[in-house]
N, C-alpha and C positions, 0 to 999 in steps of 0.2 A: 928263254926268253927275255927282251930285252929290256930293262926298265927305265930306260932312260926317256925324257920328255920329251914327247912328241908332239903335234899340232891337233890331232886327236883328244889328246889329254888335256889341250887348252879349251878344247871345242866343250867336252865335258864338263870341265871344270868353271866355263866362265857361264854355261846353263846353269849349274847347278848353284854356285856362290850368288848370281846374280836374283835365281828366284829365293833362295835363303835369306839374303837382303833385304829384298823386298817386304817379305814375310815376317821376318824379323821388325822391321821398323812400324809395322802396321800391327802386331800384336802390341808391341812397347807401347805405341801411340795411343790404340784403342783402352789398354790398361791404365795408363796416365790421365787421360780425359776421362775416363770411369771414376776415378779415385779424385778427379778435379772436380766432378760435378757432386760428388758424396759431400767430399770436404767443406765447398762452396753453401751448400745449403746448412753448416753449422758456422757460416763465416758472419760474425758480429763484434764491436768495438774494436780492439787492437789487432783482432784476428780475421782482417778483410781481405777483399779477393784478392790486392796484391802480396799479402802473405802466402794465402793460400797455395797461388799459382808459384812464388819462390818456392815453398815446402815442399810440391810436388814435382818440380825441376830438379831439386837436391835427391830426390826419389828415384830419378830416372835410370841412372848406372844399375842401381840395384833390382829396379825391374828390368833391364836390358839383360843382366848376367840369370835372373830366375826364368825368363823367358825364350833366351839364345836356344837351349836343347829341344824344343818344341817346335822353335822356328827352323833349325836345322832339319829335322825332322819332317816336319810338313814342306820346307820349300824345297829340299831336295828331293822328295816324292815329286813333287810339281817340275820342277828341273829337269829329271831325269821323264816326267812323264809327257813333256813337250817334245824331248827328242825322241821319243817313241810313237808319240802322237804325229809326229810330222816325218815318220819315216827314215831319220838318223839314224835311230838305235838298231834299226835293222841293217841298215847297209854299214854298220859299223863291226857286227858281229859278223855280216859277208865277206869283210874284210881281212878276217882272221881275229880279230880280237877278242879276248876271253872275257866271260862274263866276272870272274876277278877282276883283271885289269881294268874295266870298265867302271866297277864299283870302286876298286880303289884311287880312280882317277878324281872321283866325286868326291869321295870322304879324304882325300890328301886335299882337297882344294880346299876342306873345312880345317884342316888340321892348323894351321896359323891362325883362323881366326878365334876358334874353340881357347887357344892357347890366351890369346890378347884377352878374350873375354874372361877367363880363367883370374888372368893377373889383375883386370880391372874390378872383378869381385873379393879381390884378395885388399886391395888397395883403397880406389877411391869410392866403391860402394859403400864400403862401411862408415869410411871417415863421413859421408856424404849423409848417409843415414842418421847418424847422430847429429849432425849439422841440421838435418831434417826435426827429428824428434825436438833438439831443442831449441830451435825457431818455435815449431807449435806450441811446445811448453811457456816459453817465455811470452807468447802472446795472448794465451788461455789460462794462465796461472802464477802467478808472483810467491807462490807459497811452495812449491818445487822446480827442480834443477838438475840435468844430468849433468854430473861431474866430470872432468876431463880425464883424458886417458888414467885410469887407477885411481880416481876418485870416486866413482860409484853416485849413488844416488842423494841426493838431499832434499830436505822435506821441513816443512815450517808447520805446525800445529799449535798456532796460537802461540805461545810462549815458549813453545817447544820445537827444539829443532833435531831432527834425524837422520843421520848417516850410516848408509849403507853400501858394503862393498858388493853385495850378490842380491841379485830379486827376480823371482819368477811370479807369473801371474796369470790364474786359469779360471773359469766357468765351474762350479760348483752347484747343483741344482738352480741352476740359475741364478748366482750370486756371484759376484766376482770375489774372488780372492788374490790378496798379494803377497807373499812369502818373502822374506827380506834375512840375509844371512851377513854376519858379523856386522851388527847394530850396535851402533851407539847411539844414545840418547842423552840431550843436553837439556836444563829444565831454566829458567831464567825469569827472575822477576819481573813487573811491568817497567821498573827503573834499570835492566839489563845486568842483574849480578846473577852471578851465577849461583844456581841453589843446589844441583845434583847433576851426578853425570853418571850412566848406565849403560853398563857393555853388556849385552847379549847375544847368544849362542843363533838364536830366529825372533823373527816377531812376525806372525801373522796378522793380518788388518781383514776381520772382516765384518760387514754389517755394523762401520761404525764404531769400531771396538778392536784394541791391538791387543795381542796377547803374546806375553813374551817368555821364552824359556831360557833356564841357565843365566840368570842375571845378576852379576854383580853392580852394586850401586853404593858410588861416594855420596854421602850429604857434606855439604858444606854449610859450617857455621860462622857466626864473627867472629872467632878466634880456634877454630879448631874444624877438623874433620872426621867424620865418621864410616864406615863402610859394613856391610853386610852384604850376603847372598840368598837368593830366593830361587826357589825353582819356576816358579811363574808365577807373573804381574800381568794382571790388567789395567788398561784405563780407555775413555771415552775419546773419541778422538774426530773430528771434524773435516778430515780430509776428505776430498774427492776419490772415488777408489777409481773413476776413469783415468784421471790427471794420475794418478798414482802406477796406473795400470801402462800409460803412456810413458813415463817415465822407466818403465824399464827396456832397455835393449832385447830385442829377441834373439835367441839362440842362431836362428837362419840367417841373421843379420849381421853375423860375428864373422870376422876373418879366421884364418885356420891359426893362425898365434893368438888370437884373442879366446879363440876355443880352447886350445892346448892350455893357456894360463888358468883359466875356468877349470878345467877337469882337474888340473894338478891342486887348484886351490882346495875345491870340494874334496876331493880324496884325502888332501894332508888335514882337512877337519872333520873327515871320516861321514859325509855327505855322499850323497846320490848323486852322481855323476853322469848318468847313463842317456841322459838328455842329450848333453853337450856332446856326450860321444859319437851318439848315432850322427850328428849334424857332424862334427869333425869328420868322420870316416865318411859320408857323402861329398863333402866338401873336396876332400881326397881324391875323391874317385870318379868326379864330376867329367874331369876334360875325357877319360876313357870311356866311360857311358854312354857321351854323348855322342864320339865316334863309331863306338862298338853298334851302337843303336843305330845311326844313319846308315853304317855300313851293312848290317844285316838286313836292314827294310828296304833296300835297293834292287836286288833280286827281283823283286814283286814287279818292279819297271817293266821286265823282259813277258809276261804275262797279264798280271791282274790290270796293270797300267796301261797297257795297250789302247785297251778299248776306252771309253767313256772320258766323260770329260773333268774339268777342275774340281767340279762340287764331289765327283768320285774319289780324286786324289785324296783334298783335303778332309773328308770322311775317313779314309782310312789313316790317314797318317794323325789324325785326332786319337780314332782308336787305337793305335800303336802307342801313343803316348800317355794315354789313360792306361793301358794297360801293363805299360811299365813301369809306371808310378807306383802304381798297384801291389806289383810285383816286388819293388825294391823297398816301400814300406811293410810289405807283409814281412818280407823276408826279415827285415832289421828289427821288426818289434818280436817273432817269432826267435830269433836269437837274444835280443833283451832280456824276454821271459824265461827262457831255458838255459841261458847262462854260456851262450853260443859266442865265442870269439866275434864283436861285432866288425872287427874289420873284414872278418870272412864272409860274415853276413852280408855285408854290405856289396862285399867283390862279386859274390855268387851269382846274382843277375848277367852282368858282364861275364861272366866267366862261363855260363851257360849258353851265352850268345856266339860265344868264340867257338865253343864244339859246336852248336849247331850251324855255324857258317864253314866250320873245314868239313863237316859231315857233306853240306849242300856242293861247295864248290869241291868236292873231290868226284861227288855223285855225277855232276854238270860236267866234269871234267872227262 
């Protein structure tokens, strides 16, 4: 079989890629518009409509990366479905093109786009997302800031300044918790004189109170300094937990290099790095997962998509995308619980689909 690019390959590639592009722009546009409406309802003071619009614009690269996989799946089914509905797919089969050749033509048309989107997801998207969060924080709060690369989080609580290298947030029984790691707390007098420095392994913010673990505190007097170690300390806080949560960049929005650095940092300090590891391996296998899913979904164009309109194709694409996402998350979580290698657990869905594709095309051949 000759694998040189022919006119029929360009026909399939154009039909597939154009449908994917339109679907992608539509999904990203709808997602950005929904986010704008949601944020605009909170617009007031420094956080006006212009700031909201700029913030949402900065998140577009990240949204484009997140939606590309679904757009590739739904768009490729729409493109192939249009060929099937017009009879061109049947003509290609009658001309001697195998199902594998047609599916490969469609999948290869997305390969360069997938790699380009992956590159954006590792470079432009994380940087723009951090700028968007910094912009929102500056407009909403003058007590919290996101540090530049390696600077972590800075927060002001009255005359106390808090710096942390790492942070995570979650909802527990309806209450927002913020957990910081590698924490430094600087206490000042109203005149700006340094009273004490506390270095803690972790700090938990919950219901207006900080709880710090393994604290080494140094107090400064007029002529001397004293140090002591405390297992646990507490103090009341006036910080808004919503603003604290906003200051923490989610693992899903980090680049692979940042994820790797966080994983090494957490392991070096004896902390759980599974959350970052799951995202790390998902990001590494993302291009493969997109192309494999599209390639394995396209054979339905030869049967299921031959009849039925656009609604049916969109429904099939959404169903496959949801099922795929559920399978990936389930296997990744099961792997984390039972100590299975996370790289293998993340790659397993793609490997299963590849095996299924080999079986199908051998049978079809």
